[in-house]
N, C-alpha and C positions, 0 to 999 in steps of 0.2 A: 811846627815840628822842631823838637829840640835837637841840637847838634850832639854828635858823639862825645865831644869834649865836655859839654854841659852835663850829659848823663853820667859820665864818669866822675865828675866833681860831686854831683849830688849823691851818687852811691858812696863816695868816700866819706860823706858826713853821717852815714847811717849809725856807726858806733857812737858818735858824739850825741846824736839825737836820742839814742837809747838811754844815755846817761843823763843828759841835760834837758830832755824834751819838756818835761813839766815845768822846770824852772824857766825855760824860754816862754812857754805859753802863759805862765803866771805873770811874768813881766809884760808880756804882750797885752793882756787884758787890762792891767793897771795903766799902761800907756794909752790904750785905746779910749778908756773912759776918762782919763785925765784930759786928753786932747779933744775928744768928741763925746761929752757927757750926755748929749741927747740920745745916744745909742743905748743908754740905760732904759729907754722906753721899749727897746726891742729884745734885750737879753733877759734871761731868768736870773734874778738877783740871788736867789737861794742856791742855785747851782754854782754861781760864782763863789759865794761864801763857803760852800762845802768843798770846793775844789773839783767838783765833778766836771764842770765845763773845761777847766784847764787840762785835766787828764784826758778827756775825750779828744780835745784838739791835738794834744801831744801824740795820741795814738794815730790820729788822722795824718798828721805831718810825717810821722815815722812811716806809716803805710805808703804814703806818697813817695817818699824817698826810696823805699824798698822796691816799689813797682814803677819807678820813674820811666823805664823803657817800655812798659806795657800798662799804661794807665787804664786801658779797657778792663783790666782785671779788678780795679777798684770801682768801676762804674756802679755796681749794685749799692755800694756804700754811698757813693756820690748821690744817687737817686734817693736813698733813704734820708740823708741829711737834707737834700733839696726839698723834700716834702715838708720838713719843719721850717726851712727857710721860706718857702712859699706861704706857710701858715702865719709866720710872724711878720712877713712883708719885707724880706731882704731884697734889695734892689741892686741893679748893676753898679750904680754909683757908690755903693758901700765897699765894693771889692778893692779899689785902689787905696782907700783909707785903711782897710785891714792889711793889705800887702805892705804898705809903708811902715805901719807899726810892728808888723811881724818881723820884718827885716831889721828894724831898729832894735827890737828885743833880742834877736839873734846876736847882733853886734855887741850889745851891752853885756849879755850873759857870757858869750864865748870870748870876748876880748880880742886879743891878737890872733886867736885861732880863726876868727871870722875874717879871713883875708878878702881883699877886693874881688878876687876871682870867685871865691865861694859865695859872697853876697850877690855878685852878678849872676852866677849860675842859678841861685835860688830865686832871684828876681824873674829870670826867664821861666823857670819851672812854675813859679806861682802864677805867672801870666797864663801859662798853659792850663793849669788846674782851675784857675778862676774862670777862664773861658768855658771850660766844661760845665761848671756850676751854672754860669749865667745862661748858657744854652738850654740846659735841662730845666732850669727854673722858668725861663721864658715860655717854654713849651707847656709847663704845668699851669702857669698863669693863664695862657690862652685857652687851654682845655677847660679849666673850671669856669672861665668867663663865658665860654661858648655853650656851656650846658644849660638846659632849661632851669631857671631859678638861680643860676650861678652868679658870683660876684667876686670882685678883687678888693682887697683891703678888709677893713672891719665894717661890719653892718650891725645896726642896733636891733637887739632882740629883747622882748619882754618876758620876764619870768611868769609864765602862765599858771604854773602849779609847782609847789614845793612839797615833797613827800619824804618823810623820815622812813628809811628802809631798815636801819638797825641803830644800835647805840652810837655808831661812828660814821655811818654812811647815809647821805641824803641825796635824793634825786631832784633835779631841776628840769622842768619842762619848758622849752623855749619856743616862742612863736615870733615871727618877724614883726617889728613895730609898724612897718609900712603896709603890712597885710598882703604883700605880693608873694609869688611862689618862692620856694626854697629848693636848692639843688639836692638831689638824692645823694647817697653815699654807699660805699661798700662796707658791709658789716666788718667791724674791727678798726675802722678809721676813727679819728678824733677831731674835735673842734679846738681852735686856738682862741684864747680870751685875752683881751687887754683890760686888766682890772685897775680901776682908779680908786684907791683907798683914800678917804678923807685924811688930810694931813701929810700924805706922802707926796714928795716932789715928782717922782717918776712913776709911770704905769708899771704894773706887774704882769708879765706874760706867762700864761700857763696853758698846757695842753690837757684836755680831759676827754677820755674815750666816750664815744656814743654807746649807750648801754641798751639799745633796743633796735628792733628791725626798722628800716626806713619807713617814715610816715610823711605824707605829703604836706602835713599841716604844722608839724613841730619837730624839734629835736629833743632827745633826753640824754642828759649826762648824769652820772652818779658819783659824788665826790666824798672821799674819806676825809674826816676831820683829823688833821695830823697834829695831835697834841697829847698823845698817850705814851710816847717813848721816853723813859726816864733819862735825864741829863741831856735831852735834846730840845732845843727851842721849838715852840709850836709853829706849824706852818702858817705863814702870814695870810696867804690867800685862802686856803681851805677853811681856816677858822673864821675869816671875814665872811665868806660865802655862807657858812652855817649860821653865824650869829647875826649878821646884818643885812644880807640880801634876802628879800621877801617877795611874795607874789606881787606883781605890778611894777617891780623895779626893772631897770634896763641894763643890759650887759652888751659889750661890744665883742662881736664874734667874727672870725674869719671862716671861710668855707671849709668843709670837711677835707682832711688830708690824711696821709699815712699809707704805708705799703704792707701793713700786717693785716692781710685779708685772706679769705678762703680761696684756695685754688682748686681747680678740677671739681667744681661743684656737681657735675653730672656723673662722677665716678661712683661705683658701688663698693669701693674699698672701705673698710672700717675707718671710722673717724674717732679720734680720742682728744678730748679737751681736758686740760689740767689748769686750775687756777688757784692762786693763793690770795686771800684777803681781797682788797679792792681790784686786784688783777682780774677779777671775774667780769669787770665791765665790758671790755671788748669781747671776751669769750662768750658772754651771754648774748650779745648781738649776733655773733657767729652761730651759736647754738640754735637760736630761734630761726635764723635764716636757713640753716641746714635742714632743720625739721620741716620748714615750710616748703623747701624746694625738692626734697627727696624723702619720701615717706618709707622707703625700703632700706635705706643705708643704715647699717649698724653703727650707732653712736654711743659712746661712753663719755660721761661728764663726771670728773672728779674734782671736788672743791675742798680746799683746806682753809680752816679759819681757827682762831684761838679758841672760840667757843660759840654757842648759839646766840649770845647777846650781841655779838658783832657780825653775825652771819646775815648778810642782806639777801633778799630775793629767795629765801628758802621756800616759801609757799609757792612762788611763781614757778620755780623749777620743778617742785614736786608735782604741780598741776600739769606741767608739760610731760613729765615722766608717766603720769597716769593716763594721759590721752595719746601718748605715742609709744606703742609697744617696741619700737626699734631703739628707744632711748633707755640706757642704763645709767642711773644716777647714784653716785657714792659721795659721802661726806666724811671728812677727817677733821676731828677737833684736837688741837694740841693739848688743851687742858679743859675738858668738859666741866661745866658747872653741875651743881646738884640737880637743877632743873633739866639739864641735858641728859643726865643719867636716868631720870624718871621718864622723860619723853622718848628717849632712845631714837632720836632723829639723826644719828650719826652711825657710821659703819666701822670706824676705827679711831682710837685715841692715840695721840702722839703725832707722828709725822708720816707723810707718804714716803715709803721706801721701796727699794727694788723688789724684795721678796713679796711684799704685799701687792705691788703692781702686777707681778707675774701671776699672782693668784687670782686676780680679778679681770685680767685681760687675756684674750685668746692667744696673743703673741705679738711680736714686734712688727708684723706686716700691717701697718696702718698709717694714716696721716695724723701726726701729733701736733697740737697747738697748745702752747702754754704761756702764762703770763702771771706775774706776781712780784713780790719784793725780792731784792737781790739774793738773800740766802735761799729762798725758794727756787729761784731761777738756777742757781748753781746746782742745787740738789737734783732738780728735774733734768737738767742738761746731762749731768753725770749719770743719772739712773737710766735715762733713755739710751745713751750710748753704750752703757754696760749691758743693757737689755738686747742690744744688737739692732736698734732702729737705724735705718739708713740715713745718711746725712741729708739727703734731699727730702726726707719725710719729716724733718724736725723744723718747726716754725715757731717763732717766739716774738714777743714784744717787750722791749726794755723801756720802762718809764724814765723820762729824762734823757740826758746825753747818752750817746751810744758808747757803753763801756764793755770791755771784754769780760766774760765770765767763764772762759773755757776751763774744763776740768783739769 
């Protein structure tokens, strides 16, 4: 329990963190990897290079300072982050290392403003927050270890099948090398991979959503090859998987994790899924599960893609729509190709916007789930709120570190 004085000191640092938060976390990660380079086997290098991890941590530190006297308010965020920590194998012994480097970074960036009193207060506060993470993560480790087929750490899986789904998305079917049982998962969850690329000193850690309903024999992930954005370096892991990982190869995988899952599966409320690009992977798992579990619930699935060439699983979802009268399926292409225009397998060109959503949906009284790239997430979040969808009915998944995209 933090003292009243400690709470007041932490609160007094809120304005400073709002200004210097990202500078502090940037210095923190630099120190962390200088002092403990082996942790580069745990963190996502790309998120570090792009500054996403630094921004996400700055947001988390700021939120902790704002809510320091009511840390229960940020427990949903703690649990969300803890899911990824469990996936990548964060351990209790990592927290003192992080705390030491975080306080040192504060001292370096803030200089004389980081008084001994402030650093002591943050040391106490960090201990409280770290304790919450350790407790939640320990519970998660125990839960997955005690489930049938569960495991802790990384386990070796063989690529049983590799299937090209579109010009940029390929699916990998994974079965355990040891032939024993695998733990089931909630549709919407992801697997965490430790990828060892030849010539690279450290492993690359990535999370990839499970793109199918649970199967007792294998997992399926579907990966977009990230090398199509102008002036942006290609994704090291995604291009490696597409070009060099083949059937029979072995990948190291940790057990399914994530809290972006369907809730109230027995309800008869309408259900709306919205996805953009490869954001369809967790959505497709949810969609197939929802159709399997409830044949009477009205479900609408709207997918946005650049065009038909990069649109994965088109035939799979069309087949679902034909065999399930309760499913309405809509497709939006940003720039349809000539072949798209001929086949007319899309319902709208351009982007998903509020007027069009209002024209195809019965109303805002539904459960909404959406996932996709950042611009798509911004647009959907804003449109749903403008549509009048209640806060508790909006559910989403952000790929990568948890960043804010409030309208």
